[in-house]
N, C-alpha and C positions, 0 to 999 in steps of 0.2 A: 719396301721392303716394310717388316714389323716394327724393327727399330726408326722408322721413319714419323711412326704414328706421335707422337707427341710431336713434335715440327708440322707435321700435316693439322693436328689437334690446334695449335698458335695462330698456323696460318688464319683459320678459316673464326678465333675469336674462341673459341669453345672449353668449355670451364670441365667436362664429363662428357664421355658417348655412355648412348643408352642405346643397349642392342634388346627390344623385347624379345623374348623366345617361342618356339612353336612345337607346335608335332612336326611340321615343314621342316625343312634344312635348311639350313639359314649359313649363304657364307659367313657374312659377319661374326656371327656367332661361334664358326668353325675357328675362324682366325681370331680370333682372340682368345679361344682355350684350346686351341689342336687338337681338335674334334669329338669332344664331349655332345653326346646327344641329348642332355635336356630337354624338357617338350613343352617346359614352361617356368616363366620366372623371369630373370634380367639378368645382363651381363656388363656393368660397370664397369668406365675405367675414365682418370682424372691422370692428369701432367705429369710424368715423373714414376706412376706407381704403376704395380704389376695389372690386372683387369682383377675384379673381384666379380664371382659368381650368386647370385640371390637362387636360391630353391624352393620348393616344396618338400616337402620332407621326405620324399618319397625319392628324391633324386639325388639325396645326399653324397650316398656312398660314391656313386656315378662321378657327381662332379669333382669329387675329392683325388679319382684317379688323374686329374690336371697338373693336382699342386699346387693350385691355385688357391687365395681364400674362398671360404666357401661359407653362406650364411645361409641359415634354415632360417623358412618366413616364422615359423614358430620362436625363433630366438626376438623376430621383430612384434612377435605379439599376436601374428596374424588371427587366434583364436578370437582372441579381445575383441579384436576391431571386428569381426565378423561380428560378433554379439553387441555390439556398438553400433551398428550401421543397419541389427535386426536383422542378422541373414543377410545384406544386398552382397554379392560379391563383386558387383561392379564400384558399389562407394567402399567396400574393403582396398579391393586391391588398389586405388588410388590412393587410399590409405596408408597401405605398405609400399606406395611406388617412393609417398615421403620418405619413409622410414629408411627405404635402401638410401637415399639420397644422403640423407646425414648418415649414414655408418659409412660412407666413404669422406665423409667431412665436408660435405658442401651444400652451403646455406640458399647459396643465389647464384645467379649466374647465367651462361647459354646453355644450353645442352642439345646436344644432338641425337637425334634418333636415325635408330639404323634399324634392320631386323625385317622379317617377314612378319605377313599373317592377312586374317584376312581382312579388307579394306574396310569394310564398317566397322570392323572392331579398331580399329587403328585408327577413324578418322572421328567415332564417339568418344577414342579414347582419350586424344590427346584436347577434344576440346572440352574434356573434363578437368585433366591438369593443370588448364591452362587457367582456366578460371580458381581452382582450388589451392595451385602452387603462383601468383602471381610476380613472387621475385623471379622466377626462373624465366627463363625462353628456352620456349620448346621449342626445336626449328629442324627441317629434314633438306635436303640440298637436291638439284637434279646436275646433270651435264655429267664434268670429270667428277665425282664425291671424292668424302677422304676415304674410305677403302677403294674407289675405281683405282686411286691414283696410288696406293699403297700396293696394291695387286701387282701394279706395273711390271717391279722386280720380284724375286724369287729369292730368298732365303737359304742356308744350307739345309736346314730342317724340311722345309716346302720340296727342294730340290730331290730330297732322300726320300718323301713320298713320290712325291710325281715320277721318278729311275722308278721307281716301284712299279707302280702304276704303268709305267710304259712296257716294262718286261714284259709281265705280264700278260700285256696288250701284243706283241709283239709273240709270243708264246700261241697267242688265240688263234691271230695271222697266221701261224703258220699248221697248227692243227685244221684248221679252216680247208689251205690251200690243200692236206693232205687226202684230209674227207671228200676234194672234189673230185680231185686226179684218180684214186682208187675206183674210183663209180664204173656201173659199166653202162654200157648206150648202146642203145636200137633205134634202127634209124638215127636223126640227130639227135634224139632223147638223153637225157639221164638217165637212172633207172638206181631204185632201193634196193634193198635186200630182197623186198617182195614181188620184186618187177615190175612195180607202179613208179608211173615218172617221180623224179623228186622234184619237190615244189621250191620255191622260192621262202616261202613258210617252212617246210624242212629243215631250211639252211640256216633259218635265223633261230629255229630252239635249239638247231644243233651249238651256234654262237652263244648264243644266252647260258647255256647250260656252260659251257665251257671259259666263260665269264664268271660264272660263278662256283666256279670251281678255282679260282684263281679269287676271292672275294671280292670280283669287280661285279659292277650292274649295267647293262642297255641302259641309254638314256633315249632310244628311239632312230637303231641305225641304218643305214640307206644299201638295199642290197636290189638298185634296180637294175631288169636287163632292157634292151634291145632301149625302143623311142622312147621307155619309160628315163632309162638313164642321160637319154635329152634334155630334161627337165632337173636343174639341178637340186633340187630338194623333194622328188618324186621318192616314197620312202620303198616303192615295188609293191606291187601284185603279190602277193602269201599262195597265191592260187596258183600261178605262173609255172609251167615245169622251165627248167633250164635245159638249154638246145645249145649245142654245137654252132661255134663261132658265132654268137650272139655277146654283144660288149658290155660286160657288168659293171657295173660303181658302186664300192664296195666301202662304201664310209661309215667306219666305229667310230665312234667318243662314246668310249664307257666310263664310268666315275669309283670311286672306293663305294663298299655295298653301302648303303644308308647315307649316302652325301658324300661330297670330298672332292677331291683333286680329282682331274682328266688328265687324259690322252689323247689327241685327234689323229685318224690317221686315214687316207682313200689313196685304193690302191685300183685301177680298172683292168681286167682279167676276161678271154675268150677261152672258152673252153676248147681247146682240141687245135681252134685255130684261127687266126682275127682275119677279114676282112679287108681288102688293100687301102680300102679307106680309114676304116678304123687305126690299122698300121699308120697314115700315114700321120695323122692328126694324134696320135700316141708321142710319135715321131716328135712330134712341134712342140706338146705338151712336155714334153722331156727339156727340150729345148730349153722353152720358157721357163723350167727349174729351176736349171743350173745357171743361167740366166739370174732368175732370182737369190737366188743361193750366194751368186758372186756378189753382188748386189747390199747385204744384210750385211751391214757392220755398224758399230757404235758411230753415234751420230749423226747419221744417215736419215732424212727425212724419210719417213716413211713412204710419203706420194711417190717417191722419187722408185724406189721398186717398182712398186706398181705400173708405174710408167715405163717404167725399161720393158716390161712386162706386156702392155698394151704397145709400147711399140712394135716391139717384135712380131707379135701376133698382126696386126696392121700392115705389118710390109709382107706377111701369108694371106694378106686377103682378106683374115676375118673383121668383122663386125665387133667391135670393143662398146664396154658404153661409156668412152668417152666421142668417135664416134656415131655411136647409133642409141642414144639413152634409152632404158627401158628392151634394150635391143632381146629377142628371145632363142636367139641362136647365133655361134662364134663367142666367146669371152664377156660370159656375162654376170659375171662375177667379180668379188675384190679379192684380193689374192691373202691374203688370210689377215688371220688377226690374231691378240692374245690367248693363253688356255692358262686356267687355275682350278681357284676351286669353280669357277662360273665357266661354261664352255664356251662363252667369245669375255673376252675382256680386251681391255687396249693392254699395247697399243691399236689400234687401226692400221691396218697396209692395205690401204685405198689410193687413186689418185683423189680422192678430195680431204686424206688424213690430212691435220697438223700435229701429227705423236713424229717425234724424232726416237727413234731405235738407240736403245742402252743397255752397258752392261747387263747381265738377270735379267733380261725380260726372257721368257717362253712365249713361243709363237710359231704359228702354224705359215707353209709356204702350200701354196694348194693352187695352182691352174688348172686352168680347164679349158676344156672346147664343146658346144653342145647343139645338136643339128638333130631335134627329136624327125623333120620333115625323111631326117636319112636315117634312120631306128639309130642311133647312137650317138653317147657321150661319154668323155672321159676326160678325169681330173686323177689330179697325181697328188697327195698329200705327205707331209711328214711333218712332225711337231721339230722345232730347232730349238736349242739354247743359245743364248748369247754367253761366252764363259769371262773368267775374270783378263782374258789375255786379249780379245775382242775377237776370239774365233766360236765361228759358228758346229754348234756339235748341235746333230741329228739325232734323237731320243727314239726315231724312226729308224732302225735298220735294215730292216726288214725290208727284202727282194723288189726291185718294182719290172719284173718282168710280164707283158703283155698276157703272153699265151701258158695256161695250161694246159703242161702233156698230159696225154690220161695214157693209165698204162694198159 
């Protein structure tokens, strides 16, 4: 969590964290500033000190809302630097970067570079910075990065934001359930008010509006019916009409508008009734879900939780990634993952994971079974939190009924 940043910097020998800001959402920027959406500039943090925001003049007021120290590029002599470089903005940006480092009291040392942006720009700028400031070691990292490690556990402020996103997402699930439940039916097809077939695209538009009404945004929901639901990442076809008795995998993972904390939930629904084989698969997925929740506790190797689920599915005759690597049917994905400013974070909950569960984790538990050749898929997913007492608290209390009874 954020309180660990100084320790994580020390472990990496970093004298300063350097986050480049862009118009893209940046999880490291949000993490250091609490959500301010500056679209240019930098955020720097040195050990033992709060982050400092460096921004252009148009964004000073917005940046100041964070309560952090804010320095404008004008204060650093931007316009004179631009003049001195003959109007070359790239050279001026390299020069002002040095001024930023001076402003936080760093004259040399190891600079950890983070953030987002166009790769061509990043590669070129790092080359220029290394040439201009050889007294600094400009470095990145892969694998478990500083921010990855910090994100693993959430503090109280983060949990407040995540709980709000969870509450709103659960409200949208309830609204979507009622929306589907009240549709008229002709034959096996659900209808809109005008008598035309209700399609997946219609439902998707309804969900997106419901999210925006709650200051959330869709990030690519899955609403996949029948055979499409048998492929875990099939988004579903907008033009497909909704039909009775077809399994629908509804995976919703919205975030705060403009970028921020996520929630992640999946429900499998059948409209009106469920075929026997879907009902059986659903019962087995629910049993696997309960096994996983029982196994989830602080200190448990994350791999053991997924192994227990694989054991269960294999006992029921389903292929898993252990018995059939690359399988396209049965249990074909890992059990879960961390959730936060990114939809996929550590810890990884898989048979290959090297992570250990701990207090403060926010993770998904999402077992599933997929049989596209039989025309269905089933997945159930909650986002859960491991609290200070080691209890697993679901942030997704919405009902897990398989069948939506039509009115």
